[in-house]
N, C-alpha and C positions, 0 to 999 in steps of 0.2 A: 177804430172809432167810427161812429155813424152820426150824421146829422149835426155835426159841430161846425157851424158856419160853412166855409167852402169845402170842408172835409166831409163830403156826403157819405162816403163809404171807403175807407182806406185801411190797409194793414201794413205795418212795418215790422219786419222780422218774423220770429217764430211764435206760434200759438200752440195750445195743447193738441189741436186737431190739424195743425200744419207742421208736422215734424220734419219734413224734408226741405224746409226753408232755412236759409242761413240766418242765425240769430243776430240781433243787434250787438255790436261790439262796444267796449267801454268808451271808444271815441267814434262819434258819428258826425260827418259833415253833411249838412242839408243845403243843396244848391238848387236854385231855380229863379226864374224871372220874377219881376215885381207882380204881386197879386196872385202868385201861384199857391200861397198858403203856408209859407215858411213861418211867418210870425204866428199864424193861427195854430200851427202844429205845436210850437213851443208854449203858446198860451194855454193849450189844452192840458198840459202838465200842470201849469199854474192853477187852472180852473179846478182840477181834481184835488190839488193840495188845499185850495181855498174851501172846497166842499168839505174836506176832512176837518179843517180848523174852524170854519164858521157856519157850515150848513149850506145846502144847495141854493136856497133863496138869496142869501147874502152873497154867495159866490157869483151868482148870475149878474149882480149889480156892481161887483168890485172891479177895479182897474179899468173903468170905462167900458165895461162889457155891455151895458145898456139893458139888462134884463133878459129873460129867457127868450122872448120873441125875437130879439136881435141875435141871439146865439144860435138858434136852430137854423139849419140850412134852408136856403131859399126854395120855396115850393114844397116844403115839408112842414108838418105840424109836430114833428117829433115822434117818439122820444129821442133824446140825446143818449147815446150808448157808448160805453167804453169797456174794453177788455184788456187786461194786463196779464201777461204770462211772465212769471218771475221766479228765478232760482237764487236763493240766498248764497249758496256755495255749491261747488261741483258735487259734494257729497249729500246735499239736501234734495229732497223731492220737490219738483217745481210746484208752485201755487198759481192758480188762475183766479183773478178777481174780475167780476162782472158787475156793472152798475147801469141802471137805466133811469133817466130823469125825465119826468113828464110834467104836464100841468094838471092840477086837480080840478074839481068842479067849480072852484072859485078862481080859476086861472092863476093859481100860485104854483110855482115849481115845487115838486116833492120827489122823494126817492120812490120810484115805482117798484123797483126790484133790486136786490143786491145778493150776490152769491160769491162764495169762496170755495174752490175745489182743489183737491189734491189726491193723487193716487195713494192707495194703501201701501204699507210696507211690503216690498217684494212684488208689487204689481207693476209690470212693465207695459202692459197693453190694456186696451179698453177705456171706457169713459171714467174720468176721475170722480172720486167720491165728493159730494157736496157737504162740507162740514159747517157751512153757514148758508142758509137759504131763506131769504125774507122777501115777502111781497106785501107792499103797502103797510109796512111796519110789523107784520105778523109772520112768524115762521119758526124755524128751529136752528139751534146751533149745537155742535158736539164739543164737549169739554175734553181736553187732553190732547195728546200728540198722535195717538193711534186711532184714527177715526174708523168706526165700524167694528172695532175689536173689543175685547172684554173690558179693558181699562177705560174705554171711552164711554161717555154717557150723553144722552140726548136731552137738551133742555129747551123749553119753549121761549120764544122771543116775542115780546109785545111792546113796541116802542110807542111812547106817548107823543113824540114829536116826529112827524113824517118828513121834516125838512133836515133832520140830522142823520148822518150815516150810521148804520148799525155797527160798523167796525169801530167807529169813534166811541160808541157807548161800551161795547163789549171788550174792546182792546185795552181798557183800563183795568180789567179784571184779571187776576193772576191765573185763574184756571183756563183762560183763553190765550195761552202763550203763543200759538201760531198766529193768531190775529194781531197780537201785540208786535210780533216780529215784522209782519207785513206793514203795519202802521209806521214802525220805525224806518222801514225802507222808504215809504212815501214822504215822511217828514224830513228825510235827509236830502230830498231834492232841493237844489238851490237854483233859482231863476233870476236873471237880471234883465229887466225890461229896458234895454240899452237904447238911449237916444243920443244923437250927435250933439244937439244943443246942450244937453246936460253934461256930456263928456268934455265939452270945451270950457266948462266953468272951472274955477279954482276954489275948492272948498276951504273953509277955515281950519279944519281938522289937520292934524299932523300926519306923518307917513302911516300907511295902512297896508295890510297884507291881502285883503280880499275885495273884489269888486262888489259894490253894493247893488241894490235892486234897480237903481236908475242909471248907474254908470257915471254919476257925477263926481266920483272920487278917483277917476282913472289916472289923473296926473299924480295924485298923492299915492296911488297904488304903485306907480312906477318908482317914485322916490322911495317908498317903503321897501321895495324889492332891492334897491341899491344898498339899503341899510341892513339887510339881512346878512348875518355873518356867513361868509363863504360864497355869497352871490358874486358873480363876475362884475368887474368894474364897468365893462362896456357890453 
């Protein structure tokens, strides 16, 4: 990620062009002193999820983010960039998603560019093939699973709303199955913006199994776990 608040330019884990780096594991602990960017790191995941659900302009204003000007790193005018390297399973070819968010001529945030890449079947080296490549709402996408091969086809993309993600639009179409799978991956992120004051409260609802987004059901979560069959008494 680049230019997202205090995260001026950081990389966590493996990318398609950094193959000798240890990838992130299913469980990652982030430790650091106050103000080092821990909360910002996790909010960056929430920001991407909000971009997918609501569009980039609304995502910049949600959850007290205060707009694009407050999101971009100090001393930088942007754009804000993210790159995700993702493998659905050990047998799947990894996918790289890249997005760049900037201000348009009217000082409104928009999707400057968006790209999805994946190596072709049997390709173990070289630059991955871009099966979605959009700049300022215009570009191309490849239909099917085998990009660049006979059964794949290239279709133009021309988005009417530059504040919406291309993957959000195309992912709803059956022919873009790989985009749909990537969207499912992003939609399965679950973030809790935990605050101590909220956690100390006692909600009116009964026992619950999952921590909610604010953490104000923590006490009922504990009670709910004791009520789960097979859960230890202490």
